[in-house]
N, C-alpha and C positions, 0 to 999 in steps of 0.2 A: 288426644282430640276422642271426643266421645261420640263419634260415628263409627259404624262398621266400615272395614276397608276390604280391598278386594282378596286380602289374606284369610278373611272370615268366611269366604265362600269355598264350597266344591264347585270347581268349574268344570269339570270333566264332560264331555258331550252337552254342555250348555252352550246357549247363543247367548254370547254376553255383548251387549252394547255399550262401547266406550266412547263418551262424548271427550274429544281430544281438541286442543287448540292449535289449529294447522294454519292459522291466519297468518302467513309468514310473507314477507316482502317479495314482490315478483318485479323483474324490469319490463320493458316494453315488448320484448321477446317472448315473454312468460317463461322466463329463467329465473330460478330461485336465487335470491342475492344473500340469504341468511337463512339456515335451514335448524337454527338453535332450538325451535318450538317443535319442530318434527322428532331431534334427538333428544329432547326432554321427555316425551312420552315412550319413549322404547324401553325402560324398565318395566313399566305396566302391561304392555303389548307383548313383550317376551316373556313375561310371567304367564299370561293368560294362554299364549302358545304353547308354554312347556306344560301347562295344567289339562290341555287337550279340549281347549275351549273352541268355539267357532266365534270368531271375532269380527263383530261389525263396528267400524269405525267413523265417526260422525263429527263433523266440523264446520264451519263457517268460513268464509274467506271475503274480506272487503264488505261493500255495502251495495249489492245487486238491487234492494229494494223491493224483494219478493217477484222478481222478475229473472228469468235465465238469459245471462249475460256471458258469452264465452270468456271474456278477461277475466271472470271471476271463477273460472273452473278450477277443480281441485285435480283434474287430470296430471298436471305437473308433480303435484304432490304425491299422487300415488306413484309414479314414477321413482321419485327421488326415495319415498319410503321403501321401495320394492329393493333398491339399492342397498339401503342401510340396514334392512331385514336379512336380505340375501335368501329371499323367497317372493313367490309369486304374491301379488296384491290384486284383487279382483277389483276393477273400478266400476262401480254401478251407476250408470247415469242418472238416476233418481233418487232421492231420499226416502221417498215412500212408493204404494202403489204395487199394483200385482205382480208387474214384472219384478220389482224390488224383492217382494216377499219371495217369489218363486225361487229367485237366486240365492237368498238367505235359506230357504228350505233344502236346496241341495248341496249346502255347504257340508265339508266334512271336519272332523275335530282337527285343529292347527288351521285350518284355513282362515285368510284374512281378507277382507272385503273393505273398501272405502266408499262411503256415498257421496254422490255428489253434493255441492254447497247447500245446505240447510236453509241458507237465507234466500234461495231462488224461491221459498214459499213463504207467502205473507203470514202464515200462521206460526213459523218460528220466532219472530220477535213480538208477534201479539201474545203469546204464549197460548195459541187457540188450541183447545181440547181436543178437538177432532183431529188436528195435525199430531198434538200429543200421545193420541192413541193409536194412530197410524205407525208412529215410530215403535211404540210399545209391541206392537203386535209383530215386531223383527227379533225380540228377544226374550230371555227368560230372566236376565237379571241386569242391571245398569250399573255403568262405573262413571262417575264423573272425575276425568283427570285434567280438566280444562279450567285450571285457577285462573286464567286470563278473562273468562267470561262468567265467573263463579257469581259476582255481583249482578248479574242479569237474570231476571225471571223470565227467561225464555222458555219455549216447548220442550228443547233438547237439555235445559239446564234446571228446570223445576217441573214443568207440567207432566213431563213423561213420568215422574217418580212414583206419580200418583196411580200410576197402570202396571205397574211391575211388582215382582213378589219381593225382591230386596234391592236397595239402591245403596251402592257404597262408594268411598273414596278410591281413586288411585294413587299410586305412590307419590306422584309429583305435586297432586291437591294436598295430601297429608302432609308432605314436606314443607310447602309453603306455609300452610297454616299452623305447624309446629314450628318454624323459626318464627314467622312474624307475630304470633299470639304470645309464642313461648317468652321471647326474648323483651316484650313488652310486660309481661306478666310477672316474668321472676327474671330479671336481668343481674347480671354481674355487674357491680358497681365500681368505677364510676360509668354511668349511662348516658351517652351523648346522642342527641338527634340532631342531623344536619338538614337543614330543610331548605329547599331553592326552587328554582323555577320562576315563571313571570308573577304569578298572582297569588295574594294573600287569601283571597275569596276560595281559591281552589284548595286550600290546606288549612283552613281554618279549622275545620273539624280535627285533623290531625294535631295540629297545635295545642288545642285544647284538651285534647286526650292524652297526649302525651306529657305537657309541662307540670302534670301532676305525679309523674313516674319518673322523669329525667333529672339527672344532676347539670346537665349544661343543654341548652340549646343554640345552635349557630345557625344564622339565618344569611343565606347570600341569595344571587340571582336578582330578578326583577323585584320580588317583593320585598326586599330589604328596604326599598326607596319608599314605599308606603309608611314602613315604621319610621325611617329618618324623617320624613316630611311630617309625621304626627308628633314628633319630638320637635319641630321647629327648625330644622335644619332646611338649607337651600338645595333643592335638587336638580336644577334646571330643568330640562325637557325630559328628565329619566322618566320611567314608567311609575305612576300613580294611581291608585285606586282611591278616589276623593271619598267615596261612601264608606270606605274601611278605615279611615284614619282613628276614629273613635276606638274601634274594635282593636287595632294595632297598639293604641297605648294602654288599653286595658289589659292586652296580653301581656306587654313589655312590664306593666306594674306589679302585675299578679305574680311574674315570674320572681321579682325582685320580692316581694311579700314573701314567697315560698323559699327563699333562699337559692333559687335555680340561677346558675350564671347564664347570663343572656348576653350573646355577642352578634354585634352587627358589623358590616364593614367599615374600616377605619379609611380607607383608600379606594379608589375605583379607577377603573380606565374609561375615559370618556371619548365621545366622537360626535360628530355633528349629524351623522349620517349612519345607518346601518350597512354599509356598503365594503367590499374587502380592501379598496383603496383609499377609504377617509382616514385623513388625518387623525391620531390618536394620542392623548396625554395622560399622563396619571396625577391626578388631585387628591386633597383629601374628602371624605364624605361629605364635610361641612361646606366645602367650598367648590360645589360643582357649577361652573359657568351658566348663564342664561343660553338658551340656544344649543346645549350641549346635553348628552344623555349617557349616563354610567350603563356600559354594555358587559363588564365584568368585574371582578374585585382586584384589587390593588395588590402590590408585594407586600406591602405592611399587612395587609387583611390576611394574605396566604400565610405570613409568619405567626398572627397572632391565632389564626383557625389551627396550624399546625400545632401549635403548643398547647391549644386548648385540647385535642385530641391525643396528647403526648401520653396522658396516664389512663386513657381510657381502657374499660375492658368490654364494653359492649356499645356498638354504634350502629344507628340505624340513618341511611343516607336516603333523602328523596328530593330530587330536584338538582340540577346543575346550578353551577355558580354565575353563568352569564351565558350569552350566545356561544357556546363552545363549537357550534358548526362550523363559525367562521375562525381561521387561526389567530387574527388579532385580538380575538376576545375569548380565546379557550384556556390561556394559561391558568387561571384561576381554577377552572374545574379540573385540569389535570394535575395541578398542584395539590388539590383535595384529595384527590383519587389517589396519589402517590402517598401522602399522609396517612389515610385509612389504611392503605395497602401494608403499609410498614408499621403500623400501629401493632400491638400485642392484643388486639379485641375481637372478640366475634364481631364480624363487619358484614351487615345485611344490607343490601342495594337494592332499590325498587323504587318503579312509578315513575312515569315521564320519561324523559330520555336519559336518566341517569344510568342505565346500562350501557348505553351508547357511550357516554362520554367516559365510564370505566375502561371500555374497550378500545376507544381512541387513545386513551392513556397506556395501554398496553398492561393493564392490572386486572384483568378479567380471572386470571387463575389466581389471584393474590386474594381475593374476596371470600369470605366463608359462604357466603350464599348471594346469589343474585337472582330475585324474583322475576318470573316471567309474567307478572299482571301489573298492569298500571293501575287503572281503577279499581281492582279488586284488592290490590294492596294498600292502597290509600284508605279503602272503605274498612278494611281490618285494622290499620293502623289507627283509625277514626273511632274504633270500638263498635262498629255496627256490625250487624249480621247479614252474613251473604245467602242470598236466595237459593243458590246452586249448593251450599252446604247445608243451610236448615233443612232442605227438604230430603236429605239422605237419612238412612235407616240409623236409629239410635243404637249403640253398641248394647244397651240394655235389652 
């Protein structure tokens, strides 16, 4: 990565503003149901503590739309972080203002404070310069460790960097970029991309960027049926994007021209409705009955995809193979998760619900890297620049 990182700074006695991604899921009682994102930020926070910095942490949570809303408060996060760090974490009830500035001014080296939800202020998502300046007044240095929001040009990810001495990457942000960009730029071959999820339109940029670089492309999920429809197959009531048919055909033709092996499901699990008790059957992808919709790949597709992954040395997987949240339509995603885990490849998982599918399959520990960013990882795989990364200080 050509940007400065937290290791390039002298942090002793400095006020360090670390933008983290603490946008964690909460239940109706405000209990955190998954603290992976908090744990992912610990290396950067602990490094700053050990270096003698005064640490100001900032994040968003949910979509409060510029208004204070108790159900989006970061107070439960402060409590969980305190347990994980095994030290006091001061919770500041506003992200900006004179009281917040006074509390930060009173901090000692090694102290940790968490600001209340940045999105309680309209200026955050609007990248308002006055709000960015107010955040910048809290610190000497800025560290971005929130890969999940690096594709957004918000006040705390882009605007603030104009008003601080140096803006650098944290360990998580660096790791994400190194894995995702590194795998695409210099893969060990054979390089296989597995792309799933509902829509071709959401992955068009990724497909077009990767198909010049990969050896094999495996298409699953709802998006596969736009390709199958474009090739003249009957897909029943399966999800199809009519305005993407020509593009899908062009992608498949281009892959063949370049000698890229292009895999689509050969069979699928179909049902008349997406309900847990619905009758299901397995049919070939060319014979989906009218009134039925494909909701998962079938066993022959699992075998085909698993064999295609057998000799892979680099795998990027973005998007599940079906409606994996429902047991009846989860087998395809589970089987692909096992096949990726069993391969001898560098396996990079990210985007959408792929990480949840891997977790459900019990294979989280067997993946080389699981990205914390959905939209950000997609944008990086598309070859686009991330505002939260571009705005950091160059190494030179």
